[in-house]
C-alpha positions as CSV (number, residue, x, y, z in Angstrom):
1,M,82.4,111.8,82.1
2,K,85.3,112.1,79.7
3,P,88.6,113.4,81.1
4,V,89.2,116.7,80.9
5,T,92.7,118.5,80.6
6,I,93.4,122.2,80.9
7,Y,96.7,123.9,80.3
8,T,96.9,127.1,82.6
9,T,99.4,129.7,84.0
10,P,98.7,131.0,87.6
11,I,98.4,134.4,86.5
12,C,95.6,134.0,83.8
13,G,92.3,135.2,84.6
14,Y,90.9,133.2,81.8
15,C,92.2,130.1,83.2
16,R,90.7,130.8,86.6
17,A,87.2,131.6,84.8
18,A,87.5,128.4,82.7
19,K,88.3,126.3,86.0
20,N,85.5,127.9,87.8
21,L,83.0,127.1,84.9
22,L,84.3,123.4,85.1
23,S,84.0,123.1,88.8
24,S,80.5,124.8,88.8
25,K,79.3,121.9,86.8
26,G,81.2,119.2,89.2
27,V,83.7,118.4,86.5
28,Q,87.1,117.3,87.8
29,F,89.8,118.1,85.6
30,T,93.6,117.7,85.1
31,E,95.5,121.1,85.4
32,I,98.8,121.3,83.8
33,N,100.7,124.6,84.8
34,V,102.9,125.5,81.7
35,M,104.5,128.1,83.8
36,A,105.8,125.7,86.4
37,H,106.5,122.9,83.8
38,P,107.8,124.8,80.7
39,S,108.3,121.7,78.6
40,R,104.5,121.0,78.7
41,R,103.8,124.2,76.8
42,A,105.3,122.6,73.5
43,E,103.1,119.7,74.2
44,M,100.2,122.1,74.6
45,T,101.0,123.8,71.5
46,Q,101.3,120.7,69.4
47,R,97.9,119.3,70.9
48,A,96.2,122.7,70.1
49,N,97.4,122.8,66.4
50,G,99.6,125.6,67.0
51,R,97.6,127.8,69.6
52,R,100.0,129.0,72.4
53,T,97.8,131.1,74.7
54,V,96.3,129.5,77.8
55,P,93.8,128.2,78.7
56,Q,93.9,125.3,76.3
57,I,91.0,122.9,77.2
58,F,90.7,119.4,76.0
59,I,87.6,117.1,76.6
60,G,88.7,113.6,75.8
61,D,90.6,113.9,72.7
62,T,88.8,116.9,71.5
63,H,90.4,120.2,71.5
64,V,87.8,122.7,72.9
65,G,90.1,125.9,72.8
66,G,90.4,128.7,75.2
67,F,87.6,130.1,77.8
68,D,85.8,132.0,75.1
69,D,85.2,128.7,73.4
70,I,83.9,126.7,76.3
71,A,81.7,129.5,77.6
72,S,80.3,129.5,74.1
73,L,79.6,125.7,74.3
74,E,78.0,126.3,77.8
75,R,75.5,129.1,76.3
76,E,74.4,126.9,73.3
77,G,74.1,123.8,75.6
78,K,76.5,121.8,73.8
79,L,79.0,121.4,76.8
80,D,77.3,118.9,78.8
81,P,76.9,116.5,75.8
82,L,80.5,116.9,75.2
83,L,81.5,115.9,78.5
84,A,78.9,113.0,78.6
85,D,80.6,109.7,77.9
């Protein structure tokens, strides 16, 4: 499985939903709390091509986007192939 990174804040409901979706699939992920580590927000924004909202989700080197994007991939049956090595 490809490494998954998710940039979050603790007060974000969409962040929780994205983490719940990944966890329900047995996906382990690295969570970066940009509220606790403000310097990482600039990193997130750069990696996400200017997107500043959370969550921002990366599977391997692929920027997936936010919760709506990953939920759409799941509904379309495209998330599992993206996660696979």
